Biopython code that builds the backbone (N, CA, C, O; Angstrom):
import numpy as np
from Bio.PDB.StructureBuilder import StructureBuilder

atoms = [
    (1, "MET", "N", (141.328, 87.484, 152.668)),
    (1, "MET", "CA", (140.627, 88.038, 153.070)),
    (1, "MET", "C", (139.220, 87.886, 152.058)),
    (1, "MET", "O", (138.410, 88.812, 152.114)),
    (2, "ALA", "N", (139.027, 87.099, 151.436)),
    (2, "ALA", "CA", (138.175, 87.117, 150.139)),
    (2, "ALA", "C", (136.654, 87.242, 150.268)),
    (2, "ALA", "O", (135.933, 87.285, 149.271)),
    (3, "TYR", "N", (136.018, 87.321, 151.959)),
    (3, "TYR", "CA", (134.804, 87.507, 152.483)),
    (3, "TYR", "C", (134.526, 88.668, 152.590)),
    (3, "TYR", "O", (133.957, 88.919, 153.652)),
    (4, "VAL", "N", (134.706, 89.631, 151.839)),
    (4, "VAL", "CA", (135.115, 91.176, 152.578)),
    (4, "VAL", "C", (135.304, 91.675, 150.878)),
    (4, "VAL", "O", (136.150, 91.160, 150.147)),
    (5, "SER", "N", (134.304, 92.819, 150.403)),
    (5, "SER", "CA", (134.948, 93.417, 149.571)),
    (5, "SER", "C", (135.818, 94.757, 149.361)),
    (5, "SER", "O", (135.598, 95.288, 150.449)),
    (6, "ASP", "N", (136.316, 95.284, 148.956)),
    (6, "ASP", "CA", (137.571, 96.200, 148.808)),
    (6, "ASP", "C", (136.970, 97.757, 149.504)),
    (6, "ASP", "O", (137.821, 98.623, 149.702)),
    (7, "MET", "N", (135.996, 97.961, 149.737)),
    (7, "MET", "CA", (135.300, 98.780, 150.121)),
    (7, "MET", "C", (134.923, 98.952, 151.031)),
    (7, "MET", "O", (134.013, 99.778, 151.109)),
    (8, "TYR", "N", (135.460, 98.191, 152.407)),
    (8, "TYR", "CA", (134.854, 97.963, 153.227)),
    (8, "TYR", "C", (136.433, 97.412, 154.471)),
    (8, "TYR", "O", (136.552, 97.054, 155.642)),
    (9, "LYS", "N", (137.182, 97.611, 153.494)),
    (9, "LYS", "CA", (138.727, 97.746, 153.745)),
    (9, "LYS", "C", (139.213, 99.264, 154.389)),
    (9, "LYS", "O", (138.949, 100.370, 153.919)),
    (10, "LYS", "N", (139.988, 98.958, 155.582)),
    (10, "LYS", "CA", (141.204, 100.132, 156.062)),
    (10, "LYS", "C", (141.423, 100.849, 155.251)),
    (10, "LYS", "O", (141.078, 102.015, 155.443)),
    (11, "GLU", "N", (142.141, 100.467, 153.882)),
    (11, "GLU", "CA", (142.631, 101.460, 153.063)),
    (11, "GLU", "C", (141.382, 102.112, 152.040)),
    (11, "GLU", "O", (141.606, 103.139, 151.400)),
    (12, "ALA", "N", (140.574, 101.681, 151.991)),
    (12, "ALA", "CA", (139.068, 102.497, 150.984)),
    (12, "ALA", "C", (139.335, 103.850, 151.925)),
    (12, "ALA", "O", (139.917, 104.853, 151.512)),
    (13, "TYR", "N", (138.617, 103.628, 153.714)),
    (13, "TYR", "CA", (138.167, 104.485, 154.551)),
    (13, "TYR", "C", (139.191, 105.264, 154.486)),
    (13, "TYR", "O", (138.998, 106.472, 154.353)),
    (14, "GLU", "N", (140.598, 104.706, 154.570)),
    (14, "GLU", "CA", (141.446, 106.242, 154.535)),
    (14, "GLU", "C", (141.312, 106.998, 153.207)),
    (14, "GLU", "O", (140.913, 108.150, 153.040)),
    (15, "ASN", "N", (141.708, 106.153, 152.347)),
    (15, "ASN", "CA", (141.620, 106.821, 150.701)),
    (15, "ASN", "C", (140.003, 107.879, 150.593)),
    (15, "ASN", "O", (139.862, 108.843, 149.840)),
    (16, "THR", "N", (139.421, 107.578, 151.134)),
    (16, "THR", "CA", (137.896, 108.609, 151.251)),
    (16, "THR", "C", (138.346, 109.725, 151.921)),
    (16, "THR", "O", (138.605, 110.665, 151.169)),
    (17, "TYR", "N", (138.561, 109.965, 153.359)),
    (17, "TYR", "CA", (139.075, 110.763, 154.183)),
    (17, "TYR", "C", (140.392, 111.397, 154.100)),
    (17, "TYR", "O", (140.657, 112.158, 155.030)),
    (18, "LYS", "N", (141.203, 111.259, 153.258)),
    (18, "LYS", "CA", (142.321, 112.220, 153.067)),
    (18, "LYS", "C", (142.749, 113.065, 152.828)),
    (18, "LYS", "O", (143.863, 113.472, 153.158)),
    (19, "TYR", "N", (141.563, 113.800, 151.852)),
    (19, "TYR", "CA", (141.807, 115.503, 151.694)),
    (19, "TYR", "C", (140.802, 116.071, 152.324)),
    (19, "TYR", "O", (139.595, 115.826, 152.338)),
    (20, "LYS", "N", (141.468, 116.875, 152.852)),
    (20, "LYS", "CA", (140.547, 118.223, 153.169)),
    (20, "LYS", "C", (139.887, 118.891, 152.806)),
    (20, "LYS", "O", (140.420, 119.471, 151.860)),
    (21, "ILE", "N", (138.685, 119.318, 153.017)),
    (21, "ILE", "CA", (137.783, 119.752, 152.569)),
    (21, "ILE", "C", (137.382, 121.780, 153.307)),
    (21, "ILE", "O", (136.875, 122.002, 154.406)),
    (22, "ASN", "N", (137.565, 122.245, 152.873)),
    (22, "ASN", "CA", (138.176, 123.810, 153.188)),
    (22, "ASN", "C", (136.115, 124.715, 153.418)),
    (22, "ASN", "O", (135.333, 124.803, 152.472)),
    (23, "PRO", "N", (135.846, 125.131, 154.654)),
    (23, "PRO", "CA", (134.798, 125.927, 154.544)),
    (23, "PRO", "C", (134.866, 126.664, 153.744)),
    (23, "PRO", "O", (135.959, 127.092, 153.373)),
    (24, "ILE", "N", (133.416, 127.161, 153.073)),
    (24, "ILE", "CA", (133.286, 128.271, 152.173)),
    (24, "ILE", "C", (133.036, 129.504, 153.115)),
    (24, "ILE", "O", (132.805, 129.261, 154.300)),
    (25, "ASN", "N", (133.071, 131.193, 152.557)),
    (25, "ASN", "CA", (133.310, 132.127, 153.285)),
    (25, "ASN", "C", (131.858, 132.066, 153.509)),
    (25, "ASN", "O", (131.145, 131.145, 153.112)),
    (26, "PRO", "N", (131.441, 133.142, 154.194)),
    (26, "PRO", "CA", (130.212, 133.336, 154.559)),
    (26, "PRO", "C", (129.670, 134.090, 153.109)),
    (26, "PRO", "O", (130.353, 134.225, 152.094)),
    (27, "HIS", "N", (128.102, 134.588, 153.320)),
    (27, "HIS", "CA", (127.535, 134.776, 152.222)),
    (27, "HIS", "C", (127.934, 136.009, 151.752)),
    (27, "HIS", "O", (127.969, 136.232, 150.542)),
    (28, "GLU", "N", (128.385, 137.234, 152.978)),
    (28, "GLU", "CA", (128.822, 137.912, 152.683)),
    (28, "GLU", "C", (130.095, 138.814, 152.056)),
    (28, "GLU", "O", (130.316, 139.956, 151.654)),
    (29, "GLN", "N", (130.694, 137.693, 152.221)),
    (29, "GLN", "CA", (132.406, 138.083, 151.415)),
    (29, "GLN", "C", (132.350, 137.250, 149.968)),
    (29, "GLN", "O", (133.453, 136.916, 149.536)),
    (30, "TRP", "N", (131.513, 136.984, 149.398)),
    (30, "TRP", "CA", (131.394, 135.969, 148.073)),
    (30, "TRP", "C", (131.350, 137.481, 147.492)),
    (30, "TRP", "O", (130.916, 138.525, 147.977)),
    (31, "PRO", "N", (131.940, 137.194, 146.326)),
    (31, "PRO", "CA", (132.360, 138.701, 145.064)),
    (31, "PRO", "C", (131.018, 138.626, 144.762)),
    (31, "PRO", "O", (130.131, 137.778, 144.860)),
    (32, "LYS", "N", (131.140, 139.910, 144.314)),
    (32, "LYS", "CA", (129.587, 140.453, 143.781)),
    (32, "LYS", "C", (129.875, 140.610, 142.339)),
    (32, "LYS", "O", (130.787, 141.380, 142.039)),
    (33, "THR", "N", (129.229, 139.992, 141.399)),
    (33, "THR", "CA", (128.499, 140.008, 140.172)),
    (33, "THR", "C", (128.642, 140.893, 139.129)),
    (33, "THR", "O", (129.295, 140.763, 138.094)),
    (34, "GLY", "N", (127.788, 142.041, 139.610)),
    (34, "GLY", "CA", (126.613, 143.091, 139.353)),
    (34, "GLY", "C", (125.404, 142.340, 138.316)),
    (34, "GLY", "O", (124.708, 143.015, 137.558)),
    (35, "LYS", "N", (125.314, 141.119, 138.411)),
    (35, "LYS", "CA", (123.931, 140.880, 137.935)),
    (35, "LYS", "C", (122.800, 140.986, 139.202)),
    (35, "LYS", "O", (122.854, 141.232, 140.407)),
    (36, "THR", "N", (121.535, 140.586, 138.012)),
    (36, "THR", "CA", (120.427, 140.795, 139.211)),
    (36, "THR", "C", (120.941, 139.130, 139.551)),
    (36, "THR", "O", (121.536, 138.262, 138.911)),
    (37, "PRO", "N", (120.255, 139.259, 141.139)),
    (37, "PRO", "CA", (120.146, 138.203, 141.850)),
    (37, "PRO", "C", (119.119, 137.291, 141.488)),
    (37, "PRO", "O", (118.394, 137.778, 140.621)),
    (38, "MET", "N", (118.734, 135.933, 141.901)),
    (38, "MET", "CA", (117.499, 135.200, 140.980)),
    (38, "MET", "C", (116.385, 135.612, 142.514)),
    (38, "MET", "O", (116.466, 135.867, 143.716)),
    (39, "SER", "N", (115.466, 135.454, 141.489)),
    (39, "SER", "CA", (114.344, 135.598, 142.955)),
    (39, "SER", "C", (113.960, 134.107, 142.848)),
    (39, "SER", "O", (114.350, 133.271, 142.032)),
    (40, "ARG", "N", (113.108, 133.985, 143.865)),
    (40, "ARG", "CA", (112.175, 132.863, 144.229)),
    (40, "ARG", "C", (111.220, 132.210, 143.161)),
    (40, "ARG", "O", (111.014, 132.883, 142.151)),
    (41, "PRO", "N", (110.625, 131.001, 143.263)),
    (41, "PRO", "CA", (109.819, 130.680, 142.407)),
    (41, "PRO", "C", (108.534, 131.693, 142.822)),
    (41, "PRO", "O", (108.567, 132.362, 143.855)),
    (42, "PRO", "N", (107.555, 131.714, 142.013)),
    (42, "PRO", "CA", (106.120, 131.970, 142.319)),
    (42, "PRO", "C", (105.319, 130.919, 143.196)),
    (42, "PRO", "O", (105.580, 129.730, 143.013)),
    (43, "ASP", "N", (104.300, 131.293, 144.197)),
    (43, "ASP", "CA", (103.863, 130.601, 144.808)),
    (43, "ASP", "C", (102.792, 129.562, 144.528)),
    (43, "ASP", "O", (102.009, 130.241, 143.864)),
    (44, "ARG", "N", (102.481, 128.861, 144.575)),
    (44, "ARG", "CA", (101.503, 127.680, 144.050)),
    (44, "ARG", "C", (100.734, 127.403, 144.999)),
    (44, "ARG", "O", (101.044, 127.360, 146.189)),
    (45, "ALA", "N", (99.232, 127.112, 144.316)),
    (45, "ALA", "CA", (98.370, 126.527, 145.443)),
    (45, "ALA", "C", (98.598, 125.376, 145.970)),
    (45, "ALA", "O", (99.301, 124.577, 145.352)),
    (46, "GLN", "N", (98.112, 125.080, 147.091)),
    (46, "GLN", "CA", (98.696, 123.944, 147.637)),
    (46, "GLN", "C", (97.398, 123.310, 147.422)),
    (46, "GLN", "O", (96.337, 123.920, 147.287)),
    (47, "PRO", "N", (97.621, 121.529, 147.389)),
    (47, "PRO", "CA", (96.734, 120.622, 147.305)),
    (47, "PRO", "C", (95.750, 120.377, 148.510)),
    (47, "PRO", "O", (96.292, 120.155, 149.592)),
    (48, "GLY", "N", (94.136, 120.390, 148.458)),
    (48, "GLY", "CA", (93.316, 120.176, 149.092)),
    (48, "GLY", "C", (92.652, 121.628, 149.594)),
    (48, "GLY", "O", (93.014, 122.802, 149.520)),
    (49, "ARG", "N", (91.525, 120.951, 150.128)),
    (49, "ARG", "CA", (90.448, 122.169, 150.461)),
    (49, "ARG", "C", (91.501, 123.037, 151.637)),
    (49, "ARG", "O", (92.327, 122.642, 152.460)),
    (50, "PRO", "N", (91.023, 124.317, 151.259)),
    (50, "PRO", "CA", (91.712, 125.550, 152.000)),
    (50, "PRO", "C", (91.204, 125.777, 153.095)),
    (50, "PRO", "O", (90.044, 125.367, 153.049)),
    (51, "LYS", "N", (91.479, 126.300, 154.271)),
    (51, "LYS", "CA", (91.423, 125.709, 155.775)),
    (51, "LYS", "C", (90.306, 127.356, 155.662)),
    (51, "LYS", "O", (90.809, 128.345, 155.130)),
    (52, "LYS", "N", (88.814, 127.426, 156.227)),
    (52, "LYS", "CA", (88.361, 128.219, 156.806)),
    (52, "LYS", "C", (88.660, 128.739, 158.057)),
    (52, "LYS", "O", (88.967, 128.306, 159.168)),
    (53, "LEU", "N", (88.371, 130.371, 157.230)),
    (53, "LEU", "CA", (89.381, 131.919, 158.215)),
    (53, "LEU", "C", (87.719, 131.849, 158.899)),
    (53, "LEU", "O", (86.660, 132.107, 158.328)),
    (54, "ARG", "N", (87.979, 131.365, 160.437)),
    (54, "ARG", "CA", (86.981, 131.870, 161.425)),
    (54, "ARG", "C", (86.834, 133.179, 162.380)),
    (54, "ARG", "O", (87.651, 133.231, 163.299)),
    (55, "ARG", "N", (85.866, 134.274, 162.278)),
    (55, "ARG", "CA", (86.407, 134.816, 163.378)),
    (55, "ARG", "C", (86.310, 134.628, 164.564)),
    (55, "ARG", "O", (85.370, 133.912, 164.906)),
    (56, "VAL", "N", (86.973, 135.031, 165.352)),
    (56, "VAL", "CA", (86.887, 134.631, 166.983)),
    (56, "VAL", "C", (86.089, 135.506, 168.031)),
    (56, "VAL", "O", (86.686, 136.541, 168.327)),
    (57, "GLU", "N", (85.460, 135.410, 168.356)),
    (57, "GLU", "CA", (84.630, 136.248, 169.042)),
    (57, "GLU", "C", (85.053, 137.496, 170.127)),
    (57, "GLU", "O", (86.092, 137.224, 170.729)),
    (58, "HIS", "N", (84.767, 138.120, 170.301)),
    (58, "HIS", "CA", (84.840, 138.925, 171.211)),
    (58, "HIS", "C", (85.353, 138.966, 172.676)),
    (58, "HIS", "O", (86.108, 139.757, 173.241)),
    (59, "ASP", "N", (84.686, 137.838, 173.118)),
    (59, "ASP", "CA", (84.289, 137.468, 174.654)),
    (59, "ASP", "C", (84.647, 135.886, 174.416)),
    (59, "ASP", "O", (84.322, 135.068, 175.276)),
    (60, "GLU", "N", (85.288, 135.503, 173.290)),
    (60, "GLU", "CA", (85.334, 133.700, 172.823)),
    (60, "GLU", "C", (86.326, 133.412, 174.226)),
    (60, "GLU", "O", (86.652, 134.359, 174.942)),
    (61, "VAL", "N", (86.739, 132.069, 174.509)),
    (61, "VAL", "CA", (87.968, 131.889, 175.663)),
    (61, "VAL", "C", (88.875, 131.023, 174.686)),
    (61, "VAL", "O", (88.470, 129.902, 174.377)),
    (62, "ILE", "N", (89.847, 131.401, 174.285)),
    (62, "ILE", "CA", (90.756, 130.120, 173.486)),
    (62, "ILE", "C", (92.079, 129.881, 174.016)),
    (62, "ILE", "O", (92.994, 130.689, 173.856)),
    (63, "PRO", "N", (92.238, 128.487, 174.820)),
    (63, "PRO", "CA", (93.065, 128.373, 175.607)),
    (63, "PRO", "C", (94.410, 128.652, 174.751)),
    (63, "PRO", "O", (94.344, 128.527, 173.528)),
    (64, "PRO", "N", (95.618, 129.023, 175.358)),
    (64, "PRO", "CA", (96.776, 128.975, 174.463)),
    (64, "PRO", "C", (97.659, 128.050, 174.090)),
    (64, "PRO", "O", (98.281, 127.218, 174.750)),
    (65, "GLY", "N", (97.636, 128.330, 172.797)),
    (65, "GLY", "CA", (98.946, 126.844, 171.896)),
    (65, "GLY", "C", (97.606, 126.186, 171.302)),
    (65, "GLY", "O", (97.952, 125.356, 170.462)),
    (66, "ALA", "N", (96.132, 126.242, 171.424)),
    (66, "ALA", "CA", (94.889, 125.506, 170.907)),
    (66, "ALA", "C", (94.509, 125.639, 169.392)),
    (66, "ALA", "O", (94.189, 126.705, 168.867)),
    (67, "THR", "N", (94.584, 124.389, 168.730)),
    (67, "THR", "CA", (94.315, 125.039, 167.071)),
    (67, "THR", "C", (92.869, 124.288, 167.125)),
    (67, "THR", "O", (92.467, 123.753, 166.092)),
    (68, "ARG", "N", (92.316, 124.253, 167.957)),
    (68, "ARG", "CA", (90.242, 124.168, 168.076)),
    (68, "ARG", "C", (90.556, 125.005, 169.157)),
    (68, "ARG", "O", (91.448, 125.632, 169.730)),
    (69, "ILE", "N", (88.933, 124.581, 169.141)),
    (69, "ILE", "CA", (88.145, 125.129, 170.620)),
    (69, "ILE", "C", (87.567, 123.736, 170.959)),
    (69, "ILE", "O", (87.184, 122.825, 170.224)),
    (70, "ALA", "N", (87.636, 123.879, 172.541)),
    (70, "ALA", "CA", (87.348, 122.377, 173.423)),
    (70, "ALA", "C", (85.558, 122.575, 173.270)),
    (70, "ALA", "O", (84.882, 123.511, 172.842)),
    (71, "ARG", "N", (85.354, 121.820, 173.586)),
    (71, "ARG", "CA", (83.841, 121.556, 173.844)),
    (71, "ARG", "C", (83.329, 122.487, 175.114)),
    (71, "ARG", "O", (82.337, 123.198, 174.953)),
    (72, "LYS", "N", (83.981, 122.466, 176.295)),
    (72, "LYS", "CA", (83.858, 122.955, 177.515)),
    (72, "LYS", "C", (83.346, 124.752, 177.312)),
    (72, "LYS", "O", (82.340, 125.275, 177.789)),
    (73, "TYR", "N", (84.496, 125.447, 176.393)),
    (73, "TYR", "CA", (84.092, 126.490, 176.353)),
    (73, "TYR", "C", (82.640, 127.193, 175.105)),
    (73, "TYR", "O", (82.439, 128.316, 174.643)),
    (74, "ILE", "N", (81.761, 125.586, 174.920)),
    (74, "ILE", "CA", (80.673, 126.285, 174.150)),
    (74, "ILE", "C", (79.447, 125.263, 174.772)),
    (74, "ILE", "O", (79.414, 124.040, 174.916)),
    (75, "THR", "N", (78.220, 126.599, 175.146)),
    (75, "THR", "CA", (77.411, 126.433, 175.620)),
    (75, "THR", "C", (76.418, 125.902, 174.581)),
    (75, "THR", "O", (76.011, 126.726, 173.762)),
    (76, "ILE", "N", (75.901, 124.453, 174.484)),
    (76, "ILE", "CA", (74.879, 124.426, 173.442)),
    (76, "ILE", "C", (73.375, 124.171, 174.209)),
    (76, "ILE", "O", (73.069, 123.753, 175.326)),
    (77, "LYS", "N", (72.672, 124.597, 173.141)),
    (77, "LYS", "CA", (71.042, 124.926, 173.625)),
    (77, "LYS", "C", (70.442, 124.362, 172.498)),
    (77, "LYS", "O", (70.833, 124.380, 171.331)),
    (78, "CYS", "N", (69.048, 123.659, 173.182)),
    (78, "CYS", "CA", (68.866, 123.104, 172.445)),
    (78, "CYS", "C", (67.699, 123.768, 171.429)),
    (78, "CYS", "O", (67.295, 124.890, 171.736)),
    (79, "SER", "N", (67.303, 123.310, 170.582)),
    (79, "SER", "CA", (66.376, 124.212, 169.690)),
    (79, "SER", "C", (64.997, 123.451, 169.182)),
    (79, "SER", "O", (64.442, 123.949, 168.203)),
    (80, "GLN", "N", (64.454, 122.364, 169.741)),
    (80, "GLN", "CA", (63.585, 121.608, 170.441)),
    (80, "GLN", "C", (62.831, 122.579, 171.787)),
    (80, "GLN", "O", (61.898, 123.381, 171.795)),
    (81, "CYS", "N", (63.621, 122.123, 172.710)),
    (81, "CYS", "CA", (62.546, 122.851, 174.113)),
    (81, "CYS", "C", (63.578, 124.079, 174.656)),
    (81, "CYS", "O", (63.749, 124.502, 175.800)),
    (82, "GLY", "N", (64.182, 124.471, 173.399)),
    (82, "GLY", "CA", (65.038, 126.224, 174.238)),
    (82, "GLY", "C", (66.231, 125.841, 175.477)),
    (82, "GLY", "O", (67.035, 126.768, 175.561)),
    (83, "GLU", "N", (66.506, 124.805, 176.363)),
    (83, "GLU", "CA", (67.280, 124.441, 176.806)),
    (83, "GLU", "C", (68.878, 124.490, 177.361)),
    (83, "GLU", "O", (69.382, 123.830, 176.452)),
    (84, "ASN", "N", (69.787, 124.767, 178.076)),
    (84, "ASN", "CA", (70.853, 124.731, 177.648)),
    (84, "ASN", "C", (71.617, 123.348, 178.169)),
    (84, "ASN", "O", (71.008, 122.378, 178.619)),
    (85, "GLY", "N", (72.661, 123.411, 178.066)),
    (85, "GLY", "CA", (73.026, 121.365, 178.140)),
    (85, "GLY", "C", (73.128, 120.014, 177.459)),
    (85, "GLY", "O", (73.875, 119.043, 177.577)),
    (86, "HIS", "N", (71.820, 120.407, 176.505)),
    (86, "HIS", "CA", (71.586, 119.019, 175.117)),
    (86, "HIS", "C", (71.089, 119.834, 174.031)),
    (86, "HIS", "O", (70.451, 120.881, 174.142)),
    (87, "ASN", "N", (71.423, 119.286, 173.039)),
    (87, "ASN", "CA", (70.557, 119.266, 171.914)),
    (87, "ASN", "C", (69.391, 118.802, 171.497)),
    (87, "ASN", "O", (68.492, 118.524, 172.290)),
    (88, "VAL", "N", (69.269, 118.657, 170.084)),
    (88, "VAL", "CA", (67.422, 118.234, 169.800)),
    (88, "VAL", "C", (67.737, 116.275, 170.115)),
    (88, "VAL", "O", (67.089, 115.423, 170.722)),
    (89, "LYS", "N", (69.111, 116.242, 169.301)),
    (89, "LYS", "CA", (69.221, 114.428, 169.456)),
    (89, "LYS", "C", (69.407, 114.112, 171.048)),
    (89, "LYS", "O", (69.215, 112.934, 171.346)),
    (90, "THR", "N", (69.615, 114.644, 171.684)),
    (90, "THR", "CA", (69.587, 113.994, 173.403)),
    (90, "THR", "C", (68.510, 114.574, 173.656)),
    (90, "THR", "O", (68.051, 113.924, 174.596)),
    (91, "CYS", "N", (67.818, 115.374, 173.423)),
    (91, "CYS", "CA", (66.211, 116.002, 173.876)),
    (91, "CYS", "C", (65.635, 115.219, 175.018)),
    (91, "CYS", "O", (64.464, 114.885, 174.837)),
    (92, "PHE", "N", (66.110, 114.894, 176.009)),
    (92, "PHE", "CA", (64.797, 114.085, 177.008)),
    (92, "PHE", "C", (63.176, 114.807, 176.686)),
    (92, "PHE", "O", (62.247, 114.017, 176.851)),
    (93, "ARG", "N", (62.898, 115.859, 176.361)),
    (93, "ARG", "CA", (61.492, 115.717, 176.359)),
    (93, "ARG", "C", (61.020, 115.653, 174.657)),
    (93, "ARG", "O", (59.916, 115.832, 174.143)),
    (94, "ARG", "N", (62.126, 115.376, 174.154)),
    (94, "ARG", "CA", (61.527, 114.974, 172.389)),
    (94, "ARG", "C", (61.423, 113.371, 172.303)),
    (94, "ARG", "O", (60.766, 112.851, 171.402)),
    (95, "SER", "N", (62.277, 112.402, 173.536)),
    (95, "SER", "CA", (62.414, 111.066, 173.770)),
    (95, "SER", "C", (60.835, 111.066, 174.482)),
    (95, "SER", "O", (59.888, 110.497, 173.939)),
    (96, "GLN", "N", (60.729, 111.769, 175.726)),
    (96, "GLN", "CA", (58.985, 111.237, 176.111)),
    (96, "GLN", "C", (58.554, 111.516, 175.230)),
    (96, "GLN", "O", (58.668, 110.548, 174.477)),
    (97, "GLU", "N", (57.853, 112.638, 174.534)),
    (97, "GLU", "CA", (56.934, 112.775, 173.285)),
    (97, "GLU", "C", (56.991, 111.417, 172.206)),
    (97, "GLU", "O", (56.032, 111.127, 171.490)),
    (98, "GLN", "N", (57.932, 110.853, 172.217)),
    (98, "GLN", "CA", (58.041, 110.014, 171.166)),
    (98, "GLN", "C", (57.212, 108.345, 171.811)),
    (98, "GLN", "O", (56.576, 107.555, 171.113)),
    (99, "LEU", "N", (57.486, 108.234, 173.209)),
    (99, "LEU", "CA", (57.071, 107.465, 174.142)),
    (99, "LEU", "C", (55.290, 107.512, 173.776)),
    (99, "LEU", "O", (54.488, 106.641, 173.441)),
    (100, "VAL", "N", (55.206, 108.659, 173.977)),
    (100, "VAL", "CA", (53.636, 109.145, 174.575)),
    (100, "VAL", "C", (52.666, 109.251, 173.020)),
    (100, "VAL", "O", (51.490, 109.603, 172.944)),
    (101, "SER", "N", (53.582, 108.825, 171.863)),
    (101, "SER", "CA", (52.615, 109.214, 170.668)),
    (101, "SER", "C", (52.368, 107.511, 170.009)),
    (101, "SER", "O", (51.494, 107.251, 169.183)),
    (102, "PHE", "N", (53.259, 106.569, 170.536)),
    (102, "PHE", "CA", (53.049, 105.385, 170.062)),
    (102, "PHE", "C", (51.828, 104.502, 170.932)),
    (102, "PHE", "O", (51.528, 103.360, 170.586)),
]
sb = StructureBuilder()
sb.init_structure("model")
sb.init_model(0)
sb.init_chain("A")
sb.init_seg("    ")
for serial, (resi, resn, name, xyz) in enumerate(atoms, 1):
    if name == "N":
        sb.init_residue(resn, " ", resi, " ")
    sb.init_atom(name, np.array(xyz, "f"), 0.0, 1.0, " ", f" {name:<3s}", serial, name[0])
structure = sb.get_structure()
């Protein structure tokens, strides 16, 4: 069998797994050394822009498990005419005024 490397043969597999590996004891059963335990490294500032912390209003409804507020919970008010349901860009009165001004 000159076509197959020796590491793919049955003997190599058996030699790899012939030794038994015993599990280690739990952390509580390790011998005490009397030295101070290691501390974790200091926290670093993560790259990128930090997230904005926005305070939630007392009457604001947030669906469970949501990370963003859906538009259906926000009432849009036009600053041009003062009516709810649209903004200045989609205001029909503004578009009528532009048609009349030409």
